Structure formats: C-alpha cells, structure tokens
N, CA, C and O atoms as a Tripos MOL2 file, in Angstrom:
@<TRIPOS>MOLECULE
protein
  292   291    73     0     0
PROTEIN
NO_CHARGES

@<TRIPOS>ATOM
      1 N           1.1000   -1.5730   -0.3190 N.3       1 UNK1
      2 CA         -0.3730    0.2340   -0.2060 C.3       1 UNK1
      3 C           0.5280    1.1430   -0.0330 C.2       1 UNK1
      4 O           1.2670    1.2040    0.9490 O.2       1 UNK1
      5 N           0.5260    2.2370   -1.3770 N.am      2 UNK2
      6 CA          1.0680    3.6890   -0.3830 C.3       2 UNK2
      7 C           1.2960    4.2990    0.8530 C.2       2 UNK2
      8 O           0.5490    4.1130    1.8130 O.2       2 UNK2
      9 N           2.0680    4.8610    0.8790 N.am      3 UNK3
     10 CA          1.8540    6.2060    2.0680 C.3       3 UNK3
     11 C           1.4250    6.9700    1.4380 C.2       3 UNK3
     12 O           1.6850    7.0460    0.2370 O.2       3 UNK3
     13 N           0.3400    8.0720    2.2900 N.am      4 UNK4
     14 CA         -0.4180    9.4920    2.0190 C.3       4 UNK4
     15 C           0.2990   10.1510    2.5760 C.2       4 UNK4
     16 O           1.0390    9.9340    3.5360 O.2       4 UNK4
     17 N           0.0860   11.1070    1.9140 N.am      5 UNK5
     18 CA          1.0890   12.7720    1.7560 C.3       5 UNK5
     19 C           0.4910   13.6420    2.4020 C.2       5 UNK5
     20 O          -0.4100   12.9720    2.9070 O.2       5 UNK5
     21 N           0.3700   14.5090    2.6960 N.am      6 UNK6
     22 CA         -0.7430   15.8310    3.0040 C.3       6 UNK6
     23 C           0.2940   17.5310    2.3060 C.2       6 UNK6
     24 O           1.1040   18.2630    2.8750 O.2       6 UNK6
     25 N           0.0060   17.5390    1.6030 N.am      7 UNK7
     26 CA          0.3150   19.3920    0.8080 C.3       7 UNK7
     27 C          -0.8140   20.6030    1.8110 C.2       7 UNK7
     28 O          -1.8820   20.5910    2.4220 O.2       7 UNK7
     29 N           0.2890   21.5310    1.4480 N.am      8 UNK8
     30 CA         -0.7870   22.4730    1.3930 C.3       8 UNK8
     31 C          -0.4780   23.7510    0.6170 C.2       8 UNK8
     32 O           0.5790   24.3370    0.8470 O.2       8 UNK8
     33 N          -1.1170   24.0960   -0.0550 N.am      9 UNK9
     34 CA         -1.4150   25.3020   -1.2130 C.3       9 UNK9
     35 C          -2.3370   26.2150   -1.2220 C.2       9 UNK9
     36 O          -3.5660   26.1400   -1.2220 O.2       9 UNK9
     37 N          -1.5750   27.1270   -1.2300 N.am     10 UNK10
     38 CA         -2.2950   28.6270   -0.9440 C.3      10 UNK10
     39 C          -2.5560   28.9060   -2.2470 C.2      10 UNK10
     40 O          -1.6250   28.8660   -3.0500 O.2      10 UNK10
     41 N          -4.1720   29.3100   -2.7690 N.am     11 UNK11
     42 CA         -4.2260   29.0880   -4.3150 C.3      11 UNK11
     43 C          -5.5800   30.6210   -3.9580 C.2      11 UNK11
     44 O          -6.6160   30.8950   -3.3530 O.2      11 UNK11
     45 N          -4.5220   31.1720   -4.8830 N.am     12 UNK12
     46 CA         -6.6950   32.7910   -4.6760 C.3      12 UNK12
     47 C          -7.2300   32.7880   -5.4210 C.2      12 UNK12
     48 O          -7.1150   32.8130   -6.6470 O.2      12 UNK12
     49 N          -8.3430   32.7360   -4.3140 N.am     13 UNK13
     50 CA         -9.8990   32.6230   -4.8610 C.3      13 UNK13
     51 C         -10.4860   33.3340   -3.9640 C.2      13 UNK13
     52 O         -10.2730   33.3650   -2.7520 O.2      13 UNK13
     53 N         -11.5050   34.1130   -4.8120 N.am     14 UNK14
     54 CA        -11.5900   35.5040   -4.6980 C.3      14 UNK14
     55 C         -13.6310   35.1620   -4.2740 C.2      14 UNK14
     56 O         -14.2640   36.1380   -3.8690 O.2      14 UNK14
     57 N         -14.3000   33.9430   -4.4140 N.am     15 UNK15
     58 CA        -15.7380   34.0250   -4.2980 C.3      15 UNK15
     59 C         -15.6880   32.8360   -4.1240 C.2      15 UNK15
     60 O         -14.6010   32.2670   -4.0260 O.2      15 UNK15
     61 N         -17.3550   31.9050   -4.0100 N.am     16 UNK16
     62 CA        -17.6010   30.9430   -3.3940 C.3      16 UNK16
     63 C         -17.4880   29.6260   -5.3540 C.2      16 UNK16
     64 O         -17.4100   28.4110   -5.5300 O.2      16 UNK16
     65 N         -17.5490   30.8780   -6.3320 N.am     17 UNK17
     66 CA        -17.6340   29.5710   -7.3880 C.3      17 UNK17
     67 C         -16.2490   29.8400   -7.5040 C.2      17 UNK17
     68 O         -15.8350   29.2160   -8.4810 O.2      17 UNK17
     69 N         -15.0990   30.6510   -6.8130 N.am     18 UNK18
     70 CA        -13.7840   29.9750   -7.6350 C.3      18 UNK18
     71 C         -13.4200   28.2520   -6.7250 C.2      18 UNK18
     72 O         -13.2290   27.1220   -7.1730 O.2      18 UNK18
     73 N         -13.4580   28.7850   -5.3750 N.am     19 UNK19
     74 CA        -13.5290   27.2310   -4.0890 C.3      19 UNK19
     75 C         -14.5050   26.8640   -4.8840 C.2      19 UNK19
     76 O         -14.3050   25.6500   -4.9270 O.2      19 UNK19
     77 N         -15.8270   27.1490   -5.8360 N.am     20 UNK20
     78 CA        -15.7770   25.7010   -5.6050 C.3      20 UNK20
     79 C         -15.5930   24.7100   -7.0490 C.2      20 UNK20
     80 O         -15.7800   23.5080   -7.2380 O.2      20 UNK20
     81 N         -15.1210   25.8680   -7.9750 N.am     21 UNK21
     82 CA        -14.0300   25.1900   -9.5640 C.3      21 UNK21
     83 C         -12.9720   24.4360   -9.0470 C.2      21 UNK21
     84 O         -12.5690   23.5330   -9.7810 O.2      21 UNK21
     85 N         -12.2290   24.6340   -7.5840 N.am     22 UNK22
     86 CA        -11.6830   24.0650   -7.4130 C.3      22 UNK22
     87 C         -11.8680   22.1350   -6.4420 C.2      22 UNK22
     88 O         -11.3810   21.0200   -6.6320 O.2      22 UNK22
     89 N         -12.7350   22.6840   -5.5590 N.am     23 UNK23
     90 CA        -13.7330   21.6980   -5.7340 C.3      23 UNK23
     91 C         -13.8640   20.1430   -6.3810 C.2      23 UNK23
     92 O         -13.9530   18.9380   -6.1460 O.2      23 UNK23
     93 N         -13.8120   21.0010   -7.1960 N.am     24 UNK24
     94 CA        -14.6810   20.2560   -8.3620 C.3      24 UNK24
     95 C         -12.8970   19.3200   -9.0640 C.2      24 UNK24
     96 O         -12.7200   18.1260   -9.3090 O.2      24 UNK24
     97 N         -12.1480   20.2190   -9.1540 N.am     25 UNK25
     98 CA        -10.9550   19.9780   -9.4810 C.3      25 UNK25
     99 C         -10.7250   18.5950   -9.4400 C.2      25 UNK25
    100 O         -10.5850   17.5390  -10.0570 O.2      25 UNK25
    101 N         -10.7820   19.4850   -7.8310 N.am     26 UNK26
    102 CA        -10.0950   17.9910   -6.3550 C.3      26 UNK26
    103 C         -11.2840   16.0960   -7.0960 C.2      26 UNK26
    104 O         -11.1250   15.0670   -7.7530 O.2      26 UNK26
    105 N         -12.1370   16.7170   -6.4580 N.am     27 UNK27
    106 CA        -13.0950   15.6210   -6.7290 C.3      27 UNK27
    107 C         -12.6890   14.8680   -8.2350 C.2      27 UNK27
    108 O         -13.4150   13.9560   -8.6300 O.2      27 UNK27
    109 N         -12.1590   15.0580   -8.5970 N.am     28 UNK28
    110 CA        -12.0210   14.7500   -9.8880 C.3      28 UNK28
    111 C         -10.6210   13.4750   -9.4530 C.2      28 UNK28
    112 O         -10.4910   12.2520   -9.4170 O.2      28 UNK28
    113 N          -9.7320   14.8060   -9.1700 N.am     29 UNK29
    114 CA         -8.4070   14.3800   -9.1890 C.3      29 UNK29
    115 C          -7.7880   12.9090   -8.4040 C.2      29 UNK29
    116 O          -6.7430   12.2660   -8.4900 O.2      29 UNK29
    117 N          -9.6880   12.7370   -7.2200 N.am     30 UNK30
    118 CA         -9.7080   11.4350   -6.5670 C.3      30 UNK30
    119 C          -9.3100   10.0830   -7.3840 C.2      30 UNK30
    120 O          -8.9100    9.1230   -6.7260 O.2      30 UNK30
    121 N          -9.4060    9.9850   -8.7680 N.am     31 UNK31
    122 CA         -8.7850    9.0880   -9.5870 C.3      31 UNK31
    123 C          -7.7090    9.1860   -9.8930 C.2      31 UNK31
    124 O          -7.3950    8.9270  -11.0550 O.2      31 UNK31
    125 N          -6.9570    9.5110   -9.1540 N.am     32 UNK32
    126 CA         -5.1090    9.8400   -9.7650 C.3      32 UNK32
    127 C          -5.1750    9.5610   -8.6010 C.2      32 UNK32
    128 O          -4.4730    8.5500   -8.6210 O.2      32 UNK32
    129 N          -5.5110    9.6860   -7.4690 N.am     33 UNK33
    130 CA         -4.8310    9.5300   -6.0730 C.3      33 UNK33
    131 C          -5.4270   10.7270   -4.4090 C.2      33 UNK33
    132 O          -5.1340   10.6970   -3.2140 O.2      33 UNK33
    133 N          -6.3040   11.5840   -5.2310 N.am     34 UNK34
    134 CA         -6.5250   12.2720   -4.1100 C.3      34 UNK34
    135 C          -7.5160   11.0440   -3.0950 C.2      34 UNK34
    136 O          -8.5080   10.3580   -3.3410 O.2      34 UNK34
    137 N          -6.5660   11.2460   -1.8020 N.am     35 UNK35
    138 CA         -7.5890   10.4580   -1.3690 C.3      35 UNK35
    139 C          -8.5740   11.7720   -0.0770 C.2      35 UNK35
    140 O          -9.7640   11.5880   -0.3360 O.2      35 UNK35
    141 N          -8.5270   12.2790    0.4470 N.am     36 UNK36
    142 CA         -9.5140   13.4680    0.4570 C.3      36 UNK36
    143 C          -8.7030   14.5470    0.1320 C.2      36 UNK36
    144 O          -7.6060   14.3890   -0.4030 O.2      36 UNK36
    145 N          -9.3430   16.0500    0.5270 N.am     37 UNK37
    146 CA         -8.9840   17.1770    1.1830 C.3      37 UNK37
    147 C          -9.7300   18.4020    1.3380 C.2      37 UNK37
    148 O         -10.9590   18.3650    1.3750 O.2      37 UNK37
    149 N          -8.9310   19.7520    1.4570 N.am     38 UNK38
    150 CA        -10.3250   20.5930    2.1470 C.3      38 UNK38
    151 C          -9.6580   21.7420    1.3530 C.2      38 UNK38
    152 O          -8.4800   21.7900    1.0000 O.2      38 UNK38
    153 N         -10.8000   22.8210    1.0990 N.am     39 UNK39
    154 CA        -11.3090   23.5760    0.2610 C.3      39 UNK39
    155 C         -11.0200   24.5260    1.3120 C.2      39 UNK39
    156 O         -11.0870   23.8960    2.3670 O.2      39 UNK39
    157 N         -10.6070   26.2580    1.6350 N.am     40 UNK40
    158 CA        -10.8490   26.9110    2.8160 C.3      40 UNK40
    159 C         -11.0850   28.5650    2.0110 C.2      40 UNK40
    160 O         -10.1130   29.3170    1.9400 O.2      40 UNK40
    161 N         -11.6360   28.7390    1.7820 N.am     41 UNK41
    162 CA        -12.0040   30.1660    1.4820 C.3      41 UNK41
    163 C         -11.5670   31.6730    1.5780 C.2      41 UNK41
    164 O         -11.0080   32.5860    0.9690 O.2      41 UNK41
    165 N         -12.2430   31.2990    2.8340 N.am     42 UNK42
    166 CA        -11.7790   32.6160    3.9430 C.3      42 UNK42
    167 C          -9.8410   32.4460    3.7600 C.2      42 UNK42
    168 O          -9.2110   33.2990    3.1340 O.2      42 UNK42
    169 N          -9.2980   31.4910    4.2730 N.am     43 UNK43
    170 CA         -7.8460   31.4310    4.2230 C.3      43 UNK43
    171 C          -7.3550   31.2440    3.0460 C.2      43 UNK43
    172 O          -6.1460   31.0580    2.9080 O.2      43 UNK43
    173 N          -8.1680   31.2600    2.0480 N.am     44 UNK44
    174 CA         -7.0600   30.6120    0.4610 C.3      44 UNK44
    175 C          -6.0300   30.2120    0.7770 C.2      44 UNK44
    176 O          -4.8790   30.6490    0.7400 O.2      44 UNK44
    177 N          -6.7030   28.9450    1.2450 N.am     45 UNK45
    178 CA         -5.8100   27.3560    1.9400 C.3      45 UNK45
    179 C          -6.6340   26.3020    0.7330 C.2      45 UNK45
    180 O          -7.7630   26.4510    0.2660 O.2      45 UNK45
    181 N          -5.9190   25.5350    0.5280 N.am     46 UNK46
    182 CA         -6.1570   23.7360    0.0090 C.3      46 UNK46
    183 C          -5.0090   22.8360    0.9910 C.2      46 UNK46
    184 O          -3.7960   22.8520    1.1950 O.2      46 UNK46
    185 N          -6.0550   22.1600    1.3850 N.am     47 UNK47
    186 CA         -5.2170   21.0790    2.0090 C.3      47 UNK47
    187 C          -5.1250   20.0770    0.8260 C.2      47 UNK47
    188 O          -5.9670   20.2940   -0.0460 O.2      47 UNK47
    189 N          -4.3460   19.0940    0.6100 N.am     48 UNK48
    190 CA         -4.5430   17.4350   -0.0290 C.3      48 UNK48
    191 C          -3.6550   16.4540    0.3710 C.2      48 UNK48
    192 O          -2.4740   16.5490    0.7050 O.2      48 UNK48
    193 N          -4.5270   15.3160    0.2730 N.am     49 UNK49
    194 CA         -4.1060   14.4450    1.3200 C.3      49 UNK49
    195 C          -4.0080   13.3060    0.0630 C.2      49 UNK49
    196 O          -5.0810   12.9420   -0.4170 O.2      49 UNK49
    197 N          -2.8830   12.7940   -0.4270 N.am     50 UNK50
    198 CA         -3.2370   12.0020   -1.6670 C.3      50 UNK50
    199 C          -1.5630   10.8080   -1.4460 C.2      50 UNK50
    200 O          -0.5450   10.8640   -0.7570 O.2      50 UNK50
    201 N          -1.9380   10.1790   -2.1310 N.am     51 UNK51
    202 CA         -0.9730    8.5420   -2.0700 C.3      51 UNK51
    203 C           0.2610    8.6380   -3.2660 C.2      51 UNK51
    204 O           0.7900    7.6060   -3.6810 O.2      51 UNK51
    205 N           0.7240   10.2270   -3.8550 N.am     52 UNK52
    206 CA          1.5340   10.2610   -4.1830 C.3      52 UNK52
    207 C           2.8390   11.2940   -3.7670 C.2      52 UNK52
    208 O           2.6610   12.2320   -2.9890 O.2      52 UNK52
    209 N           3.6000   11.1280   -4.1190 N.am     53 UNK53
    210 CA          4.7720   12.4860   -3.9090 C.3      53 UNK53
    211 C           3.9700   13.4700   -4.3990 C.2      53 UNK53
    212 O           3.0070   13.1610   -5.1010 O.2      53 UNK53
    213 N           4.3080   15.0640   -4.0390 N.am     54 UNK54
    214 CA          4.3430   15.9100   -4.7920 C.3      54 UNK54
    215 C           5.3280   16.2250   -6.1750 C.2      54 UNK54
    216 O           4.5770   16.3770   -7.1390 O.2      54 UNK54
    217 N           6.1640   16.3090   -6.4020 N.am     55 UNK55
    218 CA          7.1420   15.7940   -7.3410 C.3      55 UNK55
    219 C           5.7910   15.5150   -8.9600 C.2      55 UNK55
    220 O           5.6820   16.1500  -10.0090 O.2      55 UNK55
    221 N           5.2070   14.6070   -8.5560 N.am     56 UNK56
    222 CA          4.5300   13.6880   -9.3490 C.3      56 UNK56
    223 C           3.3150   14.6920   -9.3230 C.2      56 UNK56
    224 O           2.8990   15.1170  -10.4000 O.2      56 UNK56
    225 N           2.9230   14.9600   -8.5340 N.am     57 UNK57
    226 CA          1.0280   15.0120   -8.3000 C.3      57 UNK57
    227 C           0.9590   16.6890   -8.5500 C.2      57 UNK57
    228 O          -0.0630   17.1050   -9.0940 O.2      57 UNK57
    229 N           2.2420   17.8840   -8.0880 N.am     58 UNK58
    230 CA          1.4820   19.2680   -8.6390 C.3      58 UNK58
    231 C           1.3040   19.7740   -9.9250 C.2      58 UNK58
    232 O           0.6200   20.7070  -10.3460 O.2      58 UNK58
    233 N           2.3760   18.6340  -10.7060 N.am     59 UNK59
    234 CA          2.2180   19.6250  -12.1470 C.3      59 UNK59
    235 C           0.8920   19.6430  -13.2550 C.2      59 UNK59
    236 O           0.5710   20.2340  -14.2850 O.2      59 UNK59
    237 N           0.3510   18.5950  -12.3380 N.am     60 UNK60
    238 CA         -1.6810   17.8400  -13.2640 C.3      60 UNK60
    239 C          -2.1880   18.9140  -12.3940 C.2      60 UNK60
    240 O          -2.6400   19.9150  -12.9500 O.2      60 UNK60
    241 N          -2.1740   18.8300  -10.7110 N.am     61 UNK61
    242 CA         -2.9280   19.9630  -10.0660 C.3      61 UNK61
    243 C          -2.9210   21.5050  -10.5970 C.2      61 UNK61
    244 O          -3.8600   22.2520  -10.8740 O.2      61 UNK61
    245 N          -1.5650   21.6940  -10.6330 N.am     62 UNK62
    246 CA         -1.2350   23.0440  -11.2760 C.3      62 UNK62
    247 C          -2.3010   23.2700  -13.1600 C.2      62 UNK62
    248 O          -3.0480   24.2440  -13.2540 O.2      62 UNK62
    249 N          -2.2210   22.6530  -13.9210 N.am     63 UNK63
    250 CA         -2.8680   22.4330  -14.7970 C.3      63 UNK63
    251 C          -4.1070   22.2630  -14.7850 C.2      63 UNK63
    252 O          -4.6930   22.7190  -15.7660 O.2      63 UNK63
    253 N          -4.7740   21.7180  -13.9410 N.am     64 UNK64
    254 CA         -6.2660   21.6650  -13.5460 C.3      64 UNK64
    255 C          -6.8780   22.8330  -13.5790 C.2      64 UNK64
    256 O          -7.5660   23.3900  -14.4350 O.2      64 UNK64
    257 N          -6.1930   23.3910  -11.5270 N.am     65 UNK65
    258 CA         -6.0580   24.4530  -10.7650 C.3      65 UNK65
    259 C          -6.5040   25.4250  -12.4250 C.2      65 UNK65
    260 O          -7.6770   25.6380  -12.7310 O.2      65 UNK65
    261 N          -5.4760   25.8220  -13.1700 N.am     66 UNK66
    262 CA         -5.3760   26.9160  -13.5420 C.3      66 UNK66
    263 C          -6.7430   27.0080  -14.8470 C.2      66 UNK66
    264 O          -7.1770   27.9980  -15.4350 O.2      66 UNK66
    265 N          -7.0560   25.8490  -14.9330 N.am     67 UNK67
    266 CA         -7.9590   25.4550  -16.4970 C.3      67 UNK67
    267 C          -9.2870   26.4360  -15.3250 C.2      67 UNK67
    268 O          -9.9150   27.4770  -15.5170 O.2      67 UNK67
    269 N          -9.2400   25.4480  -14.1340 N.am     68 UNK68
    270 CA        -10.3860   25.9150  -13.5710 C.3      68 UNK68
    271 C         -10.2660   27.4150  -13.2200 C.2      68 UNK68
    272 O         -11.3030   27.7750  -12.6630 O.2      68 UNK68
    273 N          -9.3970   28.3880  -13.3430 N.am     69 UNK69
    274 CA         -9.7590   30.2520  -13.5650 C.3      69 UNK69
    275 C          -9.0950   30.5800  -12.1480 C.2      69 UNK69
    276 O          -9.1870   31.6520  -11.5510 O.2      69 UNK69
    277 N          -8.5610   29.6950  -11.8270 N.am     70 UNK70
    278 CA         -7.7270   30.0710  -10.2590 C.3      70 UNK70
    279 C          -6.4930   29.8580  -10.3970 C.2      70 UNK70
    280 O          -6.0680   29.1680  -11.3240 O.2      70 UNK70
    281 N          -5.5820   30.5120   -9.3450 N.am     71 UNK71
    282 CA         -4.3600   30.5060   -9.5950 C.3      71 UNK71
    283 C          -4.0960   29.0770   -8.1080 C.2      71 UNK71
    284 O          -4.7550   28.7660   -7.1160 O.2      71 UNK71
    285 N          -2.6460   28.5270   -8.7900 N.am     72 UNK72
    286 CA         -2.2760   27.9640   -7.1900 C.3      72 UNK72
    287 C          -0.1960   28.2180   -7.0530 C.2      72 UNK72
    288 O           0.7810   28.1260   -7.7970 O.2      72 UNK72
    289 N          -0.6160   28.6890   -5.0780 N.am     73 UNK73
    290 CA          0.8350   28.9230   -5.5790 C.3      73 UNK73
    291 C           1.4650   27.7120   -5.2160 C.2      73 UNK73
    292 O           2.6580   27.5380   -5.4660 O.2      73 UNK73
@<TRIPOS>BOND
     1     1     2 1
     2     2     3 1
     3     3     4 2
     4     3     5 am
     5     5     6 1
     6     6     7 1
     7     7     8 2
     8     7     9 am
     9     9    10 1
    10    10    11 1
    11    11    12 2
    12    11    13 am
    13    13    14 1
    14    14    15 1
    15    15    16 2
    16    15    17 am
    17    17    18 1
    18    18    19 1
    19    19    20 2
    20    19    21 am
    21    21    22 1
    22    22    23 1
    23    23    24 2
    24    23    25 am
    25    25    26 1
    26    26    27 1
    27    27    28 2
    28    27    29 am
    29    29    30 1
    30    30    31 1
    31    31    32 2
    32    31    33 am
    33    33    34 1
    34    34    35 1
    35    35    36 2
    36    35    37 am
    37    37    38 1
    38    38    39 1
    39    39    40 2
    40    39    41 am
    41    41    42 1
    42    42    43 1
    43    43    44 2
    44    43    45 am
    45    45    46 1
    46    46    47 1
    47    47    48 2
    48    47    49 am
    49    49    50 1
    50    50    51 1
    51    51    52 2
    52    51    53 am
    53    53    54 1
    54    54    55 1
    55    55    56 2
    56    55    57 am
    57    57    58 1
    58    58    59 1
    59    59    60 2
    60    59    61 am
    61    61    62 1
    62    62    63 1
    63    63    64 2
    64    63    65 am
    65    65    66 1
    66    66    67 1
    67    67    68 2
    68    67    69 am
    69    69    70 1
    70    70    71 1
    71    71    72 2
    72    71    73 am
    73    73    74 1
    74    74    75 1
    75    75    76 2
    76    75    77 am
    77    77    78 1
    78    78    79 1
    79    79    80 2
    80    79    81 am
    81    81    82 1
    82    82    83 1
    83    83    84 2
    84    83    85 am
    85    85    86 1
    86    86    87 1
    87    87    88 2
    88    87    89 am
    89    89    90 1
    90    90    91 1
    91    91    92 2
    92    91    93 am
    93    93    94 1
    94    94    95 1
    95    95    96 2
    96    95    97 am
    97    97    98 1
    98    98    99 1
    99    99   100 2
   100    99   101 am
   101   101   102 1
   102   102   103 1
   103   103   104 2
   104   103   105 am
   105   105   106 1
   106   106   107 1
   107   107   108 2
   108   107   109 am
   109   109   110 1
   110   110   111 1
   111   111   112 2
   112   111   113 am
   113   113   114 1
   114   114   115 1
   115   115   116 2
   116   115   117 am
   117   117   118 1
   118   118   119 1
   119   119   120 2
   120   119   121 am
   121   121   122 1
   122   122   123 1
   123   123   124 2
   124   123   125 am
   125   125   126 1
   126   126   127 1
   127   127   128 2
   128   127   129 am
   129   129   130 1
   130   130   131 1
   131   131   132 2
   132   131   133 am
   133   133   134 1
   134   134   135 1
   135   135   136 2
   136   135   137 am
   137   137   138 1
   138   138   139 1
   139   139   140 2
   140   139   141 am
   141   141   142 1
   142   142   143 1
   143   143   144 2
   144   143   145 am
   145   145   146 1
   146   146   147 1
   147   147   148 2
   148   147   149 am
   149   149   150 1
   150   150   151 1
   151   151   152 2
   152   151   153 am
   153   153   154 1
   154   154   155 1
   155   155   156 2
   156   155   157 am
   157   157   158 1
   158   158   159 1
   159   159   160 2
   160   159   161 am
   161   161   162 1
   162   162   163 1
   163   163   164 2
   164   163   165 am
   165   165   166 1
   166   166   167 1
   167   167   168 2
   168   167   169 am
   169   169   170 1
   170   170   171 1
   171   171   172 2
   172   171   173 am
   173   173   174 1
   174   174   175 1
   175   175   176 2
   176   175   177 am
   177   177   178 1
   178   178   179 1
   179   179   180 2
   180   179   181 am
   181   181   182 1
   182   182   183 1
   183   183   184 2
   184   183   185 am
   185   185   186 1
   186   186   187 1
   187   187   188 2
   188   187   189 am
   189   189   190 1
   190   190   191 1
   191   191   192 2
   192   191   193 am
   193   193   194 1
   194   194   195 1
   195   195   196 2
   196   195   197 am
   197   197   198 1
   198   198   199 1
   199   199   200 2
   200   199   201 am
   201   201   202 1
   202   202   203 1
   203   203   204 2
   204   203   205 am
   205   205   206 1
   206   206   207 1
   207   207   208 2
   208   207   209 am
   209   209   210 1
   210   210   211 1
   211   211   212 2
   212   211   213 am
   213   213   214 1
   214   214   215 1
   215   215   216 2
   216   215   217 am
   217   217   218 1
   218   218   219 1
   219   219   220 2
   220   219   221 am
   221   221   222 1
   222   222   223 1
   223   223   224 2
   224   223   225 am
   225   225   226 1
   226   226   227 1
   227   227   228 2
   228   227   229 am
   229   229   230 1
   230   230   231 1
   231   231   232 2
   232   231   233 am
   233   233   234 1
   234   234   235 1
   235   235   236 2
   236   235   237 am
   237   237   238 1
   238   238   239 1
   239   239   240 2
   240   239   241 am
   241   241   242 1
   242   242   243 1
   243   243   244 2
   244   243   245 am
   245   245   246 1
   246   246   247 1
   247   247   248 2
   248   247   249 am
   249   249   250 1
   250   250   251 1
   251   251   252 2
   252   251   253 am
   253   253   254 1
   254   254   255 1
   255   255   256 2
   256   255   257 am
   257   257   258 1
   258   258   259 1
   259   259   260 2
   260   259   261 am
   261   261   262 1
   262   262   263 1
   263   263   264 2
   264   263   265 am
   265   265   266 1
   266   266   267 1
   267   267   268 2
   268   267   269 am
   269   269   270 1
   270   270   271 1
   271   271   272 2
   272   271   273 am
   273   273   274 1
   274   274   275 1
   275   275   276 2
   276   275   277 am
   277   277   278 1
   278   278   279 1
   279   279   280 2
   280   279   281 am
   281   281   282 1
   282   282   283 1
   283   283   284 2
   284   283   285 am
   285   285   286 1
   286   286   287 1
   287   287   288 2
   288   287   289 am
   289   289   290 1
   290   290   291 1
   291   291   292 2
@<TRIPOS>SUBSTRUCTURE
     1 UNK1         2 RESIDUE 1 A UNK
     2 UNK2         6 RESIDUE 1 A UNK
     3 UNK3        10 RESIDUE 1 A UNK
     4 UNK4        14 RESIDUE 1 A UNK
     5 UNK5        18 RESIDUE 1 A UNK
     6 UNK6        22 RESIDUE 1 A UNK
     7 UNK7        26 RESIDUE 1 A UNK
     8 UNK8        30 RESIDUE 1 A UNK
     9 UNK9        34 RESIDUE 1 A UNK
    10 UNK10       38 RESIDUE 1 A UNK
    11 UNK11       42 RESIDUE 1 A UNK
    12 UNK12       46 RESIDUE 1 A UNK
    13 UNK13       50 RESIDUE 1 A UNK
    14 UNK14       54 RESIDUE 1 A UNK
    15 UNK15       58 RESIDUE 1 A UNK
    16 UNK16       62 RESIDUE 1 A UNK
    17 UNK17       66 RESIDUE 1 A UNK
    18 UNK18       70 RESIDUE 1 A UNK
    19 UNK19       74 RESIDUE 1 A UNK
    20 UNK20       78 RESIDUE 1 A UNK
    21 UNK21       82 RESIDUE 1 A UNK
    22 UNK22       86 RESIDUE 1 A UNK
    23 UNK23       90 RESIDUE 1 A UNK
    24 UNK24       94 RESIDUE 1 A UNK
    25 UNK25       98 RESIDUE 1 A UNK
    26 UNK26      102 RESIDUE 1 A UNK
    27 UNK27      106 RESIDUE 1 A UNK
    28 UNK28      110 RESIDUE 1 A UNK
    29 UNK29      114 RESIDUE 1 A UNK
    30 UNK30      118 RESIDUE 1 A UNK
    31 UNK31      122 RESIDUE 1 A UNK
    32 UNK32      126 RESIDUE 1 A UNK
    33 UNK33      130 RESIDUE 1 A UNK
    34 UNK34      134 RESIDUE 1 A UNK
    35 UNK35      138 RESIDUE 1 A UNK
    36 UNK36      142 RESIDUE 1 A UNK
    37 UNK37      146 RESIDUE 1 A UNK
    38 UNK38      150 RESIDUE 1 A UNK
    39 UNK39      154 RESIDUE 1 A UNK
    40 UNK40      158 RESIDUE 1 A UNK
    41 UNK41      162 RESIDUE 1 A UNK
    42 UNK42      166 RESIDUE 1 A UNK
    43 UNK43      170 RESIDUE 1 A UNK
    44 UNK44      174 RESIDUE 1 A UNK
    45 UNK45      178 RESIDUE 1 A UNK
    46 UNK46      182 RESIDUE 1 A UNK
    47 UNK47      186 RESIDUE 1 A UNK
    48 UNK48      190 RESIDUE 1 A UNK
    49 UNK49      194 RESIDUE 1 A UNK
    50 UNK50      198 RESIDUE 1 A UNK
    51 UNK51      202 RESIDUE 1 A UNK
    52 UNK52      206 RESIDUE 1 A UNK
    53 UNK53      210 RESIDUE 1 A UNK
    54 UNK54      214 RESIDUE 1 A UNK
    55 UNK55      218 RESIDUE 1 A UNK
    56 UNK56      222 RESIDUE 1 A UNK
    57 UNK57      226 RESIDUE 1 A UNK
    58 UNK58      230 RESIDUE 1 A UNK
    59 UNK59      234 RESIDUE 1 A UNK
    60 UNK60      238 RESIDUE 1 A UNK
    61 UNK61      242 RESIDUE 1 A UNK
    62 UNK62      246 RESIDUE 1 A UNK
    63 UNK63      250 RESIDUE 1 A UNK
    64 UNK64      254 RESIDUE 1 A UNK
    65 UNK65      258 RESIDUE 1 A UNK
    66 UNK66      262 RESIDUE 1 A UNK
    67 UNK67      266 RESIDUE 1 A UNK
    68 UNK68      270 RESIDUE 1 A UNK
    69 UNK69      274 RESIDUE 1 A UNK
    70 UNK70      278 RESIDUE 1 A UNK
    71 UNK71      282 RESIDUE 1 A UNK
    72 UNK72      286 RESIDUE 1 A UNK
    73 UNK73      290 RESIDUE 1 A UNK
C-alpha cells in the first residue's frame, strides 16, 4: 500500500464560485490518488491528502486548477 502525503497550497480564490471550481478539480483528482481535501475560501488554502509524492502531483494539479480559472501558489 502507498504512503499518504499531505500538501498545503495557497490558492487565489475570490468567491465561492472559485472555491467550487477547485473542489470540482480535486474531486476529479480522486481518480489519480487524492484521498481527501479541504478547500478554505477565507484563508485561501487548500489541504490535499494523496497517495503520491508532490513532485508527480503538483504539475497535474496546477494544470487542472489553472483551467478552473484560479491560481495555485
């Protein structure tokens, strides 16, 4: 079984539509190893727990988030 890793991202989200877009992206990413996530509009932070290392995770997530119209830091 793979080890789970937790990552914190600063994501520029201006409204509930933005946070909803990030949530939809992460929900789809469950097929790629995301096991759970928390999207916090107030703090503009996203916590992601996944079954892969960040080096393989971040590029794909960045592309997906960018397509949703928000920015991943």
